[in-house]
C-alpha positions in Angstrom: 66.2 55.7 58.4 69.5 56.0 60.2 68.5 59.2 61.8 65.6 57.4 63.6 67.9 54.8 65.3 68.9 57.0 68.3 65.2 57.9 68.9 64.3 54.2 68.8 67.2 53.2 71.1 66.2 56.0 73.6 62.8 54.4 73.8 64.0 50.8 74.4 67.3 51.0 76.3 67.3 50.9 80.1 69.5 54.1 80.2 68.7 56.2 77.2 71.6 58.6 78.0 74.2 55.8 78.0 76.6 56.4 75.1 76.5 54.1 72.1 77.9 54.1 68.6 76.2 52.9 65.5 78.6 50.8 63.6 76.4 49.9 60.7 72.7 49.9 59.8 70.7 48.2 57.1 67.1 49.4 56.7 64.6 46.7 56.1 61.1 47.4 54.8 58.8 45.3 56.9 56.2 43.9 54.5 54.1 40.9 53.7 53.3 39.1 50.5 51.7 35.8 49.5 51.9 33.8 46.3 48.6 33.4 44.5 49.0 29.6 44.8 51.4 27.3 46.5 51.2 24.7 43.8 51.6 24.8 40.0 51.9 21.3 38.6 54.8 19.6 40.3 56.2 22.8 41.8 55.2 23.3 45.4 56.0 26.3 47.6 56.4 26.5 51.4 57.7 29.0 53.9 59.2 32.2 52.7 59.0 31.0 49.1 55.2 30.9 49.5 54.6 33.8 51.8 56.8 36.5 53.2 55.8 37.5 56.7 57.1 40.5 58.6 59.5 39.4 61.4 57.4 40.9 64.2 56.1 38.0 66.3 57.7 35.0 64.7 54.7 34.1 62.5 56.9 33.7 59.4 59.2 31.1 61.0 56.3 29.3 62.6 54.3 29.3 59.4 57.2 28.0 57.4 57.9 25.2 59.8 54.2 24.2 59.7 54.2 24.4 55.9 57.1 22.0 55.8 55.4 19.6 58.2 52.2 19.6 56.3 54.0 19.2 52.9 56.0 16.3 54.3 52.8 14.6 55.4 51.2 15.1 52.0 54.2 14.0 49.9 54.8 11.0 52.1 51.2 9.9 51.8 51.2 10.6 48.0 54.4 8.5 47.5 53.1 5.8 49.8 49.8 5.6 47.9 47.7 6.9 50.9 46.6 10.1 49.2 45.8 11.4 45.7 47.2 14.4 44.0 44.2 16.3 45.3 46.0 16.4 48.6 48.6 18.7 47.0 45.8 21.1 46.0 44.4 20.9 49.6 47.9 21.7 51.0 48.2 24.7 48.7 44.8 26.1 49.5 44.9 25.4 53.2 48.3 26.8 53.9 47.6 29.9 51.9 44.3 30.4 53.8 46.1 30.1 57.1 48.7 32.7 56.1 46.0 35.2 54.9 43.6 34.6 57.7 45.9 33.9 60.7 49.6 34.4 60.3 49.6 37.7 58.4 46.9 39.4 60.6 48.8 38.4 63.8 52.1 39.6 62.4 50.6 42.8 61.1 49.1 43.6 64.6 52.5 42.9 66.2 54.2 45.2 63.8 51.6 47.9 64.6 52.2 47.5 68.3 56.0 47.6 67.9 55.9 50.7 65.7 53.2 52.6 67.6 54.1 56.3 67.9 51.2 57.4 70.1 52.4 57.2 73.7 48.9 56.6 75.1 48.2 53.7 72.7 51.7 52.3 73.3 51.1 52.3 77.1 47.7 50.6 76.5 49.3 48.0 74.3 52.0 47.3 76.9 49.4 47.0 79.7 47.4 44.5 77.5 50.6 42.5 77.0 51.3 42.5 80.7 47.7 41.4 81.6 47.8 38.7 79.0 51.1 37.4 80.3 49.6 37.1 83.8 46.3 35.6 82.7 45.6 31.9 83.0 43.2 32.2 80.0 46.2 33.3 77.9 47.6 29.7 77.9 44.3 28.5 76.4 44.4 31.3 73.8 48.0 30.3 72.9 46.8 26.8 72.3 44.0 28.1 70.2 46.4 30.2 68.1 48.6 27.2 67.6 45.6 25.2 66.3 44.7 28.0 63.9 48.3 28.2 62.6 48.3 24.4 62.1 45.1 24.7 60.0 42.9 21.8 59.0 44.5 18.4 59.0 46.0 17.3 55.7 43.8 14.7 53.9 46.1 11.7 54.4 45.6 8.3 56.0 
């Protein structure tokens, strides 16, 4: 892994010939995993405890924050008598669905783009990013992605 760092820096630094020294490195295997359920009895999982998401694109942090928000809504409603324990199962199923159908695929695609070795494909990906950044429709798509990450509303009053 360490031998690939200079090659990577040459691709991303403004002046690839500028001298640099690697002080330390710590390889990290970028991966994803998801618990089979986010609820077993009184034990509830959220964020990284429920699903590990590769760090490419920030979907893990985003998903964890939304998990916490949804779980707080459900627990508050349950304690306040505005929801039944079935809301806990809904939380578990819905947040797992969002990870598997939205967060993980988006993060996986970002990882693919960031580690693309084919120069032509990498240039194409970069041009797509540039076009999306300049597109007014992209704002609407970002709002849509946000709605997908939020998932269905928790069943609370």
